[in-house]
TORZADO-861918 format. One line per 10 residues: number of its first residue (from 1); their letters; for each residue z, x, y negated of C-alpha. Coordinates in Angstrom, 3 decimals. Layout:
BEGIN
NUM	a	Z X Y  ...;
REM end
This chain:
BEGIN
1	mltssdldqa	-42.632 -7.275 -6.201  -42.191 -3.881 -4.558  -43.517 -3.650 -1.019  -41.556 -2.421 1.968  -43.496 0.835 1.764  -42.618 1.215 -1.927  -38.902 0.777 -1.182  -38.944 3.145 1.794  -40.652 5.834 -0.258  -38.230 5.437 -3.156;
11	iaaswdrqld	-35.195 5.692 -0.871  -36.652 8.673 0.982  -37.251 10.479 -2.296  -33.522 10.348 -3.113  -32.079 10.539 0.399  -30.802 14.120 0.187  -29.142 13.359 -3.116  -27.701 10.135 -1.697  -26.215 11.963 1.284  -24.645 14.592 -0.982;
21	wlktlvgfps	-23.236 11.804 -3.170  -21.678 10.112 -0.146  -20.191 13.392 1.084  -18.584 13.977 -2.299  -17.245 10.423 -2.392  -15.697 10.702 1.077  -14.175 14.035 0.049  -11.783 12.318 -2.366  -8.392 11.555 -0.723  -8.269 8.222 -2.510;
31	qrglegpcqd	-5.237 6.717 -0.833  -3.206 4.118 -2.696  -1.958 5.531 -5.972  -4.283 8.545 -5.756  -7.628 6.880 -6.526  -7.865 8.029 -10.160  -9.908 11.244 -9.682  -12.359 9.425 -7.405  -12.749 6.552 -9.846  -13.246 8.894 -12.798;
41	wiadafrtrg	-15.967 10.708 -10.864  -17.652 7.374 -10.184  -17.364 6.359 -13.847  -19.124 9.582 -14.836  -21.805 8.978 -12.192  -22.408 5.528 -13.652  -22.593 6.850 -17.210  -25.185 9.465 -16.251  -27.372 6.579 -15.080  -27.200 5.039 -18.545;
51	wsvdryvlsd	-24.986 2.173 -17.459  -22.344 0.746 -19.784  -18.951 1.580 -18.229  -15.637 -0.236 -18.505  -12.856 2.006 -17.154  -9.369 0.504 -17.190  -6.122 0.443 -15.213  -4.502 -2.578 -13.585  -1.515 -2.479 -15.907  -3.962 -3.344 -18.733;
61	vdmehlpghs	-4.751 -6.722 -17.151  -2.696 -9.914 -17.218  -3.366 -11.534 -13.857  0.004 -12.442 -12.329  -0.641 -16.112 -13.168  -4.042 -16.223 -11.455  -4.710 -17.742 -8.026  -5.014 -15.066 -5.383  -2.698 -12.585 -7.088  -0.430 -10.662 -4.717;
71	pvrdtdygqa	3.006 -9.272 -5.669  3.373 -5.499 -5.708  6.134 -3.063 -4.812  6.257 0.740 -4.915  2.961 1.149 -6.787  2.307 2.313 -10.354  -0.477 0.162 -11.756  -0.665 2.454 -14.756  -2.487 4.861 -12.422  -4.683 2.271 -10.676;
81	vqvvaairap	-8.121 2.944 -12.208  -10.902 0.347 -11.941  -14.543 0.848 -12.942  -17.156 -1.759 -13.860  -20.661 -0.779 -14.941  -22.950 -3.284 -16.630  -26.747 -3.195 -16.372  -27.791 -5.898 -18.771  -31.218 -7.507 -19.022  -32.067 -8.509 -22.619;
91	qpvgrslilq	-34.361 -11.281 -21.386  -33.218 -12.304 -17.884  -35.941 -13.323 -15.462  -33.792 -13.935 -12.385  -30.193 -14.546 -11.354  -27.228 -12.323 -12.141  -25.312 -10.359 -9.530  -22.035 -8.573 -8.872  -22.220 -5.587 -6.528  -18.661 -4.734 -5.555;
101	ghvdvvptgp	-17.022 -2.134 -3.361  -13.629 -0.510 -2.959  -12.779 3.197 -2.799  -9.121 2.986 -1.785  -8.546 4.203 1.769  -5.686 3.949 4.246  -3.603 6.992 5.271  -5.099 9.406 7.783  -2.174 9.642 10.174  -1.551 13.082 11.722;
111	eamwsappyg	-4.541 15.175 10.669  -4.244 17.244 13.846  -5.431 14.154 15.739  -8.793 14.254 13.965  -11.709 16.166 15.454  -12.695 17.326 11.968  -10.827 17.310 8.627  -10.469 13.656 7.518  -11.813 14.419 4.042  -14.363 16.969 5.181;
121	atvvegklfg	-17.306 14.511 5.306  -18.603 16.217 8.443  -22.041 15.200 9.738  -22.570 15.321 13.515  -25.549 13.788 15.315  -26.419 11.308 12.596  -22.850 10.239 11.885  -20.744 11.125 8.859  -17.052 11.430 9.731  -14.167 10.999 7.298;
131	rgacdmkagv	-11.490 8.637 6.128  -13.191 5.852 4.196  -16.695 6.852 5.320  -17.164 3.482 7.010  -14.553 1.426 5.142  -16.217 1.349 2.709  -17.517 4.311 0.751  -20.862 4.215 2.559  -21.325 0.666 1.256  -20.494 1.765 -2.294;
141	camvfaldal	-23.054 4.550 -1.951  -25.689 2.125 -0.629  -25.318 -0.320 -3.517  -25.556 2.465 -6.120  -28.603 4.075 -4.545  -30.318 0.741 -4.017  -30.398 0.516 -7.799  -31.518 4.144 -7.983  -34.409 3.352 -5.631  -35.595 0.547 -7.884;
151	rhagylpgsd	-35.326 2.877 -10.869  -37.284 5.577 -9.039  -40.038 2.999 -8.431  -40.084 2.227 -12.163  -37.955 -0.920 -12.311  -34.590 -2.261 -13.395  -32.995 -5.546 -12.295  -34.483 -8.507 -14.122  -31.068 -10.085 -14.734  -27.566 -8.776 -15.434;
161	vyvqsvteee	-25.940 -6.723 -12.678  -22.305 -5.619 -12.635  -21.509 -2.661 -10.391  -17.799 -2.674 -9.585  -15.713 0.046 -7.956  -12.204 -1.271 -7.338  -8.961 -0.314 -5.628  -6.154 -2.270 -3.932  -8.535 -3.865 -1.423  -6.487 -2.436 1.430;
171	stgngalstl	-3.182 -3.818 0.132  -3.470 -6.730 -2.319  -6.997 -7.356 -3.593  -5.678 -7.199 -7.149  -8.428 -4.745 -8.097  -11.096 -7.361 -7.434  -9.006 -10.024 -9.143  -8.706 -7.835 -12.231  -12.480 -7.803 -12.728  -12.466 -11.591 -12.811;
181	argyradacl	-9.469 -11.646 -15.132  -11.441 -9.293 -17.365  -14.224 -11.852 -17.581  -16.986 -10.535 -15.328  -19.032 -13.364 -13.834  -22.382 -13.674 -12.086  -24.437 -16.061 -9.966  -23.412 -14.279 -6.746  -21.363 -11.371 -5.418  -22.495 -9.007 -2.674;
191	ipeptghcig	-19.910 -6.698 -1.067  -21.398 -4.081 1.307  -18.437 -3.891 3.687  -19.341 -2.389 7.088  -20.580 -5.519 8.851  -23.102 -3.701 11.039  -25.952 -5.480 9.200  -24.477 -8.900 9.910  -23.941 -11.644 7.360  -20.212 -11.572 6.692;
201	rgqigvmwfr	-19.675 -15.168 5.677  -15.923 -15.510 6.121  -12.504 -14.124 6.864  -9.054 -15.121 7.951  -6.140 -15.223 5.519  -3.630 -12.362 5.580  -0.001 -12.004 4.556  2.225 -8.952 4.194  6.004 -9.129 4.263  9.018 -6.892 4.727;
211	lsvrgkpahv	12.047 -7.652 6.889  15.177 -6.040 5.486  18.113 -5.879 7.909  21.544 -4.541 7.045  24.143 -3.461 9.608  27.570 -1.814 9.949  27.608 1.926 10.734  29.936 3.486 13.269  30.151 6.738 15.184  28.029 6.452 18.295;
221	aeseqgtnai	31.123 7.197 20.406  32.517 3.923 19.081  29.227 2.058 18.810  30.798 -1.225 19.861  32.607 -1.226 16.511  29.333 -1.056 14.587  25.967 -2.775 14.692  22.465 -1.520 15.302  20.105 -2.775 12.606  17.080 -1.274 14.383;
231	lstyrlieal	17.702 -3.076 17.670  18.376 -6.326 15.826  15.014 -5.923 14.068  13.254 -5.690 17.427  14.526 -9.161 18.271  12.799 -10.426 15.150  9.574 -8.689 16.239  9.689 -10.506 19.586  10.085 -13.837 17.783  7.090 -13.079 15.559;
241	qaftrdlner	4.984 -12.125 18.585  5.778 -15.490 20.157  4.935 -17.193 16.835  1.560 -15.428 16.841  0.748 -16.708 20.321  1.542 -20.225 19.147  -0.686 -19.838 16.094  -3.590 -18.694 18.254  -3.230 -21.866 20.302  -3.259 -23.975 17.143;
251	vkthprfsgl	-6.315 -22.245 15.654  -8.418 -23.344 18.646  -9.119 -26.631 16.842  -10.508 -24.956 13.712  -14.259 -25.622 13.203  -15.082 -21.961 12.570  -12.311 -19.598 13.625  -11.888 -21.325 17.001  -14.903 -19.356 18.179  -12.999 -16.074 17.888;
261	tapikfnagk	-10.639 -14.724 20.520  -7.075 -14.622 19.150  -8.021 -14.433 15.446  -4.366 -14.561 14.393  -3.205 -10.957 14.519  0.363 -9.749 13.935  1.203 -6.124 13.298  4.589 -4.487 12.932  3.067 -1.706 10.888  5.802 0.461 9.442;
271	irggdwasst	9.475 0.838 10.326  12.248 2.942 8.879  15.981 2.780 9.295  19.249 4.519 9.880  20.670 7.668 8.372  22.032 9.755 11.242  21.298 10.136 14.952  24.996 9.898 15.813  25.696 6.831 13.690  24.674 3.271 14.499;
281	pawceldcri	21.963 2.391 11.962  23.288 0.418 9.017  19.868 -0.637 7.825  16.285 -1.175 8.929  13.152 -2.159 7.030  10.016 -3.335 8.775  6.683 -3.855 7.002  4.507 -6.441 8.741  1.075 -7.980 8.504  0.140 -11.348 9.955;
291	avlpgmslea	-2.925 -13.570 9.702  -2.478 -16.927 8.021  -3.404 -20.070 9.924  -6.720 -21.234 8.362  -6.421 -24.313 6.193  -2.678 -23.881 5.703  -1.267 -23.243 2.234  0.419 -19.901 1.697  3.616 -21.658 0.651  3.749 -23.728 3.845;
301	frqeladvvm	2.945 -20.710 5.988  5.656 -18.605 4.354  8.163 -21.369 5.038  7.154 -21.679 8.682  7.330 -17.919 9.203  10.722 -17.753 7.487  12.006 -20.484 9.792  10.888 -18.471 12.822  12.685 -15.359 11.569  15.888 -17.213 10.731;
311	raaeadpfla	16.017 -19.004 14.091  15.715 -15.637 15.818  18.444 -14.235 13.576  20.775 -17.077 14.506  20.503 -16.030 18.167  21.541 -12.449 17.388  25.324 -11.792 17.338  25.087 -9.598 14.270  22.238 -11.262 12.371  23.713 -14.759 12.651;
321	pnppeiiwhg	26.359 -14.077 9.964  24.159 -11.456 8.248  20.667 -12.969 7.988  17.760 -10.656 7.189  15.971 -10.723 3.870  12.256 -11.508 3.817  10.382 -9.814 0.984  6.858 -11.059 0.283  4.748 -8.232 -1.105  1.176 -7.072 -0.748;
331	fqaedyvlep	-1.481 -9.392 0.660  -0.924 -13.089 0.059  -4.518 -13.957 0.898  -6.034 -17.292 1.849  -8.983 -17.671 4.187  -12.531 -17.974 2.858  -15.862 -19.058 4.340  -19.224 -19.244 2.568  -20.730 -22.348 4.101  -24.372 -22.107 5.276;
341	gsafeatmre	-27.202 -23.339 3.108  -26.787 -21.357 -0.122  -29.781 -19.805 -1.848  -27.759 -16.595 -1.995  -27.450 -16.330 1.773  -31.076 -17.349 2.276  -32.208 -14.520 -0.012  -29.970 -12.023 1.779  -31.349 -13.119 5.130  -34.908 -12.796 3.855;
351	ahrtatgaea	-34.274 -9.206 2.783  -32.771 -8.407 6.197  -35.630 -10.115 8.037  -38.222 -8.170 6.055  -36.520 -4.883 6.967  -35.908 -5.624 10.651  -38.231 -8.431 11.739  -35.197 -10.261 13.132  -32.610 -12.771 11.953  -29.257 -11.415 10.781;
361	rewlftgvtd	-26.325 -12.303 12.979  -23.182 -13.927 11.596  -19.826 -12.181 11.213  -16.417 -13.788 10.808  -13.666 -11.270 10.142  -10.133 -11.407 11.523  -9.151 -9.156 8.630  -9.563 -9.655 4.911  -12.091 -8.635 2.232  -12.362 -9.147 -1.507;
371	srfygryydi	-15.035 -11.832 -1.091  -12.368 -14.564 -1.190  -11.671 -14.090 -4.890  -15.225 -14.777 -6.002  -16.030 -17.601 -3.603  -12.706 -19.400 -3.262  -11.310 -19.188 -6.774  -14.283 -18.709 -9.115  -17.097 -20.610 -7.377  -19.233 -17.466 -7.171;
381	pslcygpagg	-20.881 -17.416 -3.736  -19.869 -14.205 -2.028  -20.671 -12.536 1.263  -20.511 -9.123 2.907  -23.441 -7.144 4.284  -23.237 -3.449 5.003  -23.684 -0.489 7.328  -22.519 0.230 10.866  -19.834 2.647 11.953  -16.556 2.808 13.794;
391	qmhgfdeyve	-12.905 3.827 13.984  -11.957 2.099 10.730  -8.278 2.850 10.000  -8.269 5.124 13.067  -8.884 8.775 13.843  -12.453 10.097 13.451  -13.682 7.216 11.310  -17.443 7.447 10.907  -20.535 5.746 9.499  -24.017 5.880 11.006;
401	lesvrhttrv	-26.250 7.476 8.403  -29.395 5.631 9.427  -27.504 2.383 8.863  -26.661 3.575 5.336  -30.364 4.071 4.675  -31.094 0.619 6.126  -28.387 -1.021 4.013  -29.699 0.687 0.882  -33.173 -0.665 1.623  -31.945 -4.238 2.261;
411	iadfiqrwcg	-29.795 -4.308 -0.876  -32.671 -3.004 -3.008  -34.972 -5.688 -1.616  -32.295 -8.324 -2.111  -31.850 -7.300 -5.764  -35.536 -7.650 -6.533  -35.651 -11.065 -4.861  -32.435 -12.358 -6.446  -32.470 -10.751 -9.893  -36.176 -10.206 -10.382;
421	lrrv	-37.530 -6.965 -11.810  -38.436 -5.564 -15.216  -40.244 -2.371 -16.042  -38.166 0.637 -17.067;
REM end
């Protein structure tokens, strides 16, 4: 087994190259539908390492029938590139592993609000700034260079390792699901999301939906003869906010998520409507995100949410005879928790303890990650462990570079403990 000194030296030897690799990765504006160039660059980077690469698009994969699949609107899956690299061990000596990360990023918002260009990968005082730097391109970089560190020290994993770079994590999770539909399996899955070096054992469920409201246009001088679809939509928002408060009261009895403050989050995330400033708006569409009550089926939760919306509509003079349409699209994600006691978690904790001399803290996420697919639906224990940073989905997103080095070291140590090693 490689010593701590061996691993530190191997990582240090490639650190400049690793930092350049991360800067290049963050430089790709890989928002939804635009991930192809980034993924092709990653595929080439994997091939240069001698790894066997499977590059495909989501439209190639039949997965609509699988548990965890989320419906899609306004996205061309013929352009959604996924990359899986296989490092196979002819005579396995340990346990197999999936290392998975996503390269899709959320929009930047007004770029003028950033202190530096969002895709400039600017380094200031030990932090690398850029959209996706923290969530989660730094984690992708760490898992790749953990393997490079082992190779630099003269070793390859002793069992099969699949290195997966996926998309759709920020909207559906269908990228992760596609790898499972394509047949990739292992004894565990590690996802280096930015947990701040905590053990990310679980997450809340998440649901996306769209409220579509139709109205009757009229000249604003005769507004009483028309209806205002935008104002009617705000009444639905108020009902959903009250529903969220109720859900947070109900979650207080949950054995795990009760320890979090208000884990059920609702967000009215995107609104558009109307056609003319001097006409009452005839339509409004609102895209929303809400957490799912843990332990509740998606079907039951959808029904309860729909009942809330329709009751609010019945109290609105216009919506009562013209009920809104609820469109379920994007995340339809159930909660997931890796229960304590697995050999996988114990090995991860051992690698962290060796690097820090302390026990890793636990992290339960009020958002969603891809870990649910592996653990909930395919009985592959999955957890998150990754670097520290801040401003995810906000302006001036950043990752702490020393935490990237630390994560690389812990993942490399974890691989040798979990998969074993074989000489190059």
